N, C-alpha and C positions, 0 to 999 in steps of 0.2 A: 165609529171606530177607531184610534186615537193610536198612530205608526210609534210603536217601539221601537227602543234601540238596538241592533240584535247584531254580530257579525259578519253578516253578509249584507248589512245595509251600509255600513259603517262602511265596509268594504269598497265596497260598489263605488260609496258617496265618492271618497276617495280615488279612488281611479277612474272615474270619472271628471275631479276635476284636473289628476296629475295629464291628461291627454286633453282638455281646454289651456290651460298650462300649457304644454305643450304646443297647439294651432295654435297660442295668442305667442310666446316667442321667436318659431318660426314662420310665422305668418308669410313672411316676402319667401323663404323656401318654396313652403306646399302650393304656394298658388301663382309664380311666379315662371317658377319652370318647369322642365317634364317632366315630374316624378310622379308615381307610380300612390306616392307616401302619405299623399292626403287621405286615398282611395282606406288605405291602411289604419290611418286614424280611427278614422268614421266607422272601421267597421269594427274595432278596438270602441268607443262608444257602444255604438248599438248591442254590445258585447256588456256590458257596463250597464246598461239600461238593462239590458236582461237578466241579470246580475239583484235592481231593484224590484222586478217583475216575477221571479220565482221567488223570493223574499216574500214581497207581499201576500202570493202561492200560500205559501208556507203557513207559513202567519193565522190566514185563515183560514185554511184546513188540520191542526192542527193543535188544540190548546196547553199544548205542555210547551213553556216556555224551555227548558236543560233539552227535549228535546230535537227543538229547533231547532237551538243554536248546534246541537252536536252537528246535526244535518247540515247543519251551513258551516260547521265548523271546516268541517270533511269538504263540501266542494268548495270551500275558497285553497285548500288548500291544493284540492287538484284546479285550479286557478290559477296557480301561482308556479306551478310546478309545469300547466299545457301552454299556457299562455306562450313563454320563451322562446318554448316546441315552435307554436306553429310561425312564429315571428322569423324566424330564423327561414320556415322550410317557404314561406312568402315572399321572404329575402330571396333566397337561392333559387325559386323559382323564378324571379322580374330579370336576375344574371341574365337565367339560361332564354327568357327571350327579348331580350333587348342587344344580347350575342350573340 
């Protein structure tokens, strides 16, 4: 079974690429200062990897590519809405822990 390009596959790959670019460009801040932002970056990387796993599962169980792409489009739109909310929530909780 060869993997085909899909909405979730492409968006998860771009998401992981963005996380890795952020990790590489801000490595001095993330690794040498007391920052829990590194934990958040790794959590977002796991989030992107789970997108790739969900894509593989959906492609395996649903033969109709149109249905798979519609389901994946809904998941991507929910992710685009949810990730900034979760990130802001985590930063607010981290600020409460530090102060």
